[in-house]
N, C-alpha and C positions, 0 to 999 in steps of 0.2 A: 504494499500500500504505500509506504513512505517513497518508494521508487516511482511511482505514479505522479506524486506530487512534486518530486524533483524534476521528472520529465515535463510536466505542466509548467514549472518555472523556466526550465531551458527553452521550451517552446516559445514562450512569451518572449524571452530574450532574443531568440532567433527572428521573430516577426518584428520585434522593436529594430533590431538590425537591417533587416529587409526594408522597413520604412526610413531608416537613416540613409541607407544606401540610395534608394529612390530619390530623396530629397537633395542628395549630393551629385546625383546624375551620374551614378556609376553604371557600368553596362548593365543592359537589361537581363542578361542571363545570370548575372550575380545576384540581382535583386530576386529572380524567379526561383534560384537555387535556395536561397536563404528562406524565403516565404514557404516554398514546397517543404524545406526539412521542418520548418516551425510548424506549420499544419500538421505534419506528419506526425512530430513529438505531442502535440495537443490532442490530437485524434487517439493515438495510443494510450495516452495517460487517462484520456476520459472513458476510453473502452475499459481499461483495467480498473479504474474506480468504480464504474457501474456494473462491472461483471460479478 
């Protein structure tokens, strides 16, 4: 259970990083990779919390 909350925290950090990269005009693929990694972490953590 604690691992799920850590993954939720990491996913939020990755989404924040994607937002920051988008505002600083980094390449679109780096924004997409960070956003997908963040969403994947959040999705897995929510799945593990509600399982």
